N, C-alpha and C positions, 0 to 999 in steps of 0.2 A: 451701557457698553455691553455689548456680545458678548455671553460667559457661556453659553453652552449651545453649541450646533450641533445638528443632526442630521441634516441634509445641507448637501454640499458640488458643486460640479465643478468638477476637476479634469483640469489643459493638460494631458501627460503625451510628452514626447523624447521616445530614446532617440542615444547618440547613434548619428552616419556610421557605417563603417568605412574605415582609412583608403584612400587609395591606396592599390599596388604601384609597383615601382619598376619603371624600363631602364635598365642598365648593363649596361658591358663590363665584364671586369678588364680591366688592362695592369699592366706591371713590367719594367724593365723585359726586353726583349720576349714578349709576349704578350705584343698589344691586344690582342680580340683573345682573350680566353675565355669567351661563352657566358652567358647572360647569369646575372647575379643580381635581378633586382628584384625585394620580398615581398614579402606579404601585409596587406593590410593590416590593421588594427578593429578586431568586434567593436562595435557600440556599444554603450552598454544599456542594460534593461532596467527599467522602472518598474519594481515590484513591491505591490501593499504588503504588510506584515503585519498579522496582528501580535497586537503589546498590552497585557494586562494593563500597564500602569498609564492606557492610555484612556480616557473619559472619553472625550468628546472630539467634533471634525471640525475646533474654532483654528487652527495652523491652516488649514487647505481655504477656511474663509476668506482668512488675511491673504494666503498665497496659493493661488488658484492656479498656477501657473508654474510645473515642475519639470524640468527638464534632463536627462541624466548628460553625460560629457563623451564626446564623439570619441573615435578610436583613432593613432595616430598613423599617416601616411606610412610604408617601406621605404628603405635604404638600400641603396647598395651594399654592396657585399655581405649578402643573402642575411641582411639585419630585417625584420619584422617590425611594423608597426606594434605600437603599445594598445592593449585591448582599453576602452573605456573604464570607469567607473562603474557600479552599477548604483541605481539611486534606491535604496529601500525606503519608503515609508511606511511608519508606525500608523495603523489604524484600529479602532477600538473593535473588541468582542464582541463580534452581533452584525460589524459589517457587512454591506449590500453591493458590492457595483453590478450598476445598471447598465445600456448603453442608450445614448439621447433617444429613442424611441420607447424605453419601459423596460426595454429586455434583461433580463437575469444572466449577468456573467460569471460570477460567481457570490457567493455565499459564505464568509469568513467566520466561523467560529471554532474556536478551540486556539489556546497560547502559541504561536509559531504558525500560526497555516497563513501562508504565504499563496499572490495570485499574482503571475506577470502581467502588468496592464498595459504596457507597451515592451515591444519586440527591438532589442539593438539591430541593426544594420549588418550584415558580413562585410568583412576588409574582401578587399577587391585582392584577386592572385596577380604579383609578380612576374616578371616575363621570365624568369628561372622554375617557377611552378608548372610556366604552360610550354616550356621545350619539351619538344618529344627530338625521333629520328626524321619525322619527313619534318619538323619545324625548330632548328636547332638555335635559332637565336632572332627571336619573337621581338618586335621592332616596337609593341606596345605591352601594355597592362591593362589587367579591369578594375572599371572604378569599382569605389565604395559602393554599399547599398544604403539608401537610406532607412533608418530608424522609424520604427510606427511611432505613430501619432495620432491619436482619439480623443473625445471631449468624452469622457462618462460621468458617472452621476454615483457619491457615496451616499447610501443611507444606511443608521445606524437604527440597531429594532434590538430594544436592552434584553440580553438574553436574561433572562426573571423563571423562576418557575413559578412563583406565585405573583398575581397583578391584582389591584386594589382600585375600584372603577368607583364612582362617583360624583353626585351633583358636588359642584362648589362646597367650600367646610364645612363637608359632610365626616370632616374628623380622619380623613386620610391621612394628612402627618402627625397627625396626635399616636396615630395607631401603628405607624411605622415606627415612631421614633419609641414606644415602650417595646414592641417586641423588638427589634434591635439596637445596635449601638447609632444609626445614623441620625445627624443631628439637620433634620429641613427646614425650613422655615414655617414657624406657627403662629399666624393672627386671627381674628375674626371678620376679617371681611373675604369678599369672595374673590378667588384665582392670586392666592396666597404664591401656591403652588405653581411656577412660570413652567420646570425643567423637572424630569422625571427624577424620582429621589431612590435610592438605593439599597437594599439594606442585606448586614444575613444575617438567620435568625438561626438558631438550636436547640432543635428538642429530641432529647436522646441521642441517640446513635445519630440522629438524620439529620442535616446541616441545609439549608436551603435556603433563596435569595427568595424580595421580595423589592416588589417595585412599586413607587406610589407613583399611579401615573395621573396628571394635572386634570381639573375636574371637567367634568362634559359637561354640557347643556343639548337642548332641544337643537336638530342640527350642527351638532358636533361630525355629523360625516359630509357633512358639502361644506365643510370651512367656517362655519361658526366658531365662535370662541376658540378657545386653545384645541380643540378635538381631532380635528384635521391634524395636525400637526405631530399629535403622540399618537394616535391610535396604533399605530402603528409598531406603537413599545409592547400590547398586549399581546401583539402575534406569538411570538416563542413560550409563553409561557401555558403551565402546566392545568392553571385552577385560576378562576376566574373571581374573585371576594368582592361583592355589592355592600356596599357601606352604605349604609341608611340611617338618615339624622334623625332621631325619635321626634330630639326635641327642635324643632329647625322656627325662627321666630317668623318664616314669613306664612302667611293665613292661606294661599292660594296653593300651596304646595303641599305632600304628607308622602309616605315613607314609600306609597303602594305605587303612588303614582309617577315616584321619582324610578322605580326599578322598571315599570313599562316605559318610563322615556331613554333608560339607558340601557336597555336591551332590546326597543327600537333601533338606537346607534350604532349600537353592537352587532344585528342583526344586517344593516345596510350597510355596516361595512366592509362584511364578507368575512368567511373563513374562520369563526370562533365558536360556529354552532357545539362542534361538538369539546367544548372544553366543560367540565363541570364544575358547575356555580354555587359560591355559598354566600349566605344572608349572612350578613352581621350586623344587629340591632345597637348603634351607637348614641352612649350621653344616657345609658338607662339610673347612672349617677342620679340624674335630674328627675323626681317624682313626676309632673307632666309625662318625661322620655317611654320612664317603666311604667306608665301608666297606656302608652301609644303603644307599647311593645308590645302588651298584654292585649291589644284590641287587636291586631293586624296578624298576630301570628296563627292563629286556625286559619286567614286564607292564606297563608304564606306555604304552611302545612299542608295544606289541598294543592296546592301546585308543586309541592313535590323535592320542596327547598329546603336544606340543610341549613338551622337558622343556630345563633348563636347573640347572644345578649351579651356586650362588651362596656367598659368601660376608661376612654383613656387614660383616666385622672383616679379612679377606684383603683384602677386594675381588677375589674369584676370579668370574669369570664376570657381572659389574655390565657393564659394558660392552656385552658380547653379550646382555646381555638386553635393557638399554636400547636400542641400534638395532632389537632384534627388533618391541619395544613401539611404536616409533616407526613401521617400518613398516606393523603390522596398523593403528593409528591414519591415520597416513593413508590406508592403504586401505579404511577405513570412512567418513571425511570425505569421500575421491570420490564415495562410490557413495551419498551423499548424496542429493537432487534439491536442488537451486539454488534458495536463497530467491527468492521472485515479492515485484515490489512490491507495497503493499500496493492492494486491487484493491475497490470501494465495489458492494457486490450489492444492485438495485433487485429485490424484490420486492414487487410491487403486488397492490393486497387483490383476490382476487374482484370480480367486478360487482354478486352479488346478495347483499356483505357488508353487514350492515345497520349491524357496529358494535357490536351488544348481543343479547344473547337473553333470552327472557321463559320464565322454565320457573315448573307449577305444583308445589310441593314439597308431601307427606305431611300436613304440617300445613295444610295449601290457603292460605298466603302462596304469593302469587305474586314471585319473583325476580328479578330485573333486577337481572344483569352486564354490563357493559364497558367500556372504557376512558373514553369522555365522558361517560354517566350518572354513574357515579360521582367521577369529578374534578369534574363542575359540582356535584355534592352537597358536598363539600367545600369548594367556596371559595364556598357558599352561607349566607348569617349568616341565621337563621331567627328569630330576633327582629328581623327587617327586612319585614313585609307585604311592600311591594313587591320585593324582592329573590329572597322566596317567586313571587310570581308571574312573574318574569324569570326561574326554575329553570324554572316550568310551561310556560311559550311553547317553551324554550327544549328538554323533552323533547315538545314535542308534536310541534313544527318537528321532529325528528329520527324521527318517528315511534313513539313509546311508548307512545301512548293506541291509537295504530291496532295494534300485536301484542298490547297486550290485551285489546284486543275480541276478538282470532281467536283469543286461549289461551282464550276464554269468560268472561275475566276480568266483574263486574256491579259495579252501585255498591253501595260498602261492603263489598266483597272487600278483605283486607290484602295490598301491595304493600310489598314492599321493593327499597329498590336498595342492591346492595355489600352487602360475604360478611357472613358469621353475626356476625363481631365487630364490626364495625362499619356498617353497615348501618340505614339510615335507613329505620321502618316508618310508612308511613299508610294511611289505607283511602280506598280509590279511591275517585274520583268523575270518571266521566264525560263530564265538560264542562272539562278538566284547560285546552282550548281558548279557556275564558272567562276565565282568571288574570290579565288583563288588565283587562277587562272590572269584574272584580268586585274592583277595586282604585282604578275610578274613571278611564277614558280615560286611560292612563298617559301614551298619545304627545300628546295635546295637550295640554302645559302654559299652565294661563292666563296665567303670569307672562309669557310669553313674545311673548304674541298684541299687535299693537296696540292701541296705549288707542284709546277710544271717546270718542266728543261728551261734553259733561257733561251735554248736556239726555238725550241716551239714559241714560245712568249712572243721573241726576234718575227719570225713570220706569218704570226699572228697581227702585227700591228702593222709589216710592209703591206699582208693582203689588205685590213681597213683604209691604211692608207694608201695604195692605190684603186681600191673602191670607191674612193672618196674623189681620188684626180678625175678619175671616167664621168662620175656625176657630175663636175664642174664642167668640165671641158664638151660633155654634150648638151651643156645647159644655150639654151638658145632667147636672150630677151625679149624679142621678138617675134618669138610666136613660131 
């Protein structure tokens, strides 16, 4: 059964915004009291939050589909819909968020760090919010926008100051168990450690974390053994500790060769060249181990390594090692730039930025792309002619029609608004500015005009009746 997971693919979907409401206030003696449709509620966000109590991504391995709730639709009486509930997903400290292509979206380090993985959709405006002096009683409302949905990859990179690396059964688990309070599994066979172990060490006034990374073998950077799965856990460390087994029972191995192999794998993995190295000659409590340590020490010193002879069993050399590591960690922390307070960077748009683009594609379709046009299309109910006319007016005011003319579009040419996956395609007519007039003088709602005298209304009805009678009398069915 899987108990530790440090890489998962997660499918997140934010909530959709609620639709706006088209409603007219009615009460006794006031049947047309004006528009009172409320706005739709906002869809819930999907947010990742660093939680120190979480140490694995196991929950998302078993349940990779996560969705926030939708916003509620607006109602009459100026009642807005309820916002959707945000979905908060706790992740371990050191989680990296990537897209499907491997691009880093966020690096979550530190308790409480948050990242919105999927933004909830906006709620649609009700007809009360759309009313104006020109449009006194809109007979439509805007639709809620769909929430974001995307596939992301979560990778856990252990946040540790010191990383122990070395061959399987080199004694890394034993070493971390005596340096800290960690209780890793210890046995006399290879690949005992199947997951990274993390321990906390106190040396004087310095407190640091130490990670025991599962054993590496030749070809680990290409996926052999367990190396490729866990090499990412050494990326954040301040110092690398090579744990060399001076009492290995394998005749074809020796500490210097082990060191060269591990260094080659770290170089192949990349990004760790600047980390200081320390060499720990382990198991010197065994006579053969002590003799071999004395033999290889001059060669290691010639290579410039700082060397410590230790024994996890007899506790020899552990105090010196822990204080040496604390000194390196303290220096690395002091060299890091101090974190500045969060700043808001304002990047104004260019003066000539129209907010959309018009391009002619190979198939003769003019494609309009831009945040506003695409959002307005998503908000439009195309079953409502008045809503379609409202969209046409908005696009015209934005300058879309003018840009289409500049691009060479003519009446009857195909125009698509949006991406290829969810575009709205229509045959363009250069009279989009007349959208309101085509729907019958939307800005002059006769229901809200002042009442006319009874005599005037009677004369108008008589005139309409006489006109209809004249048309009937002049009609000749035989041509």
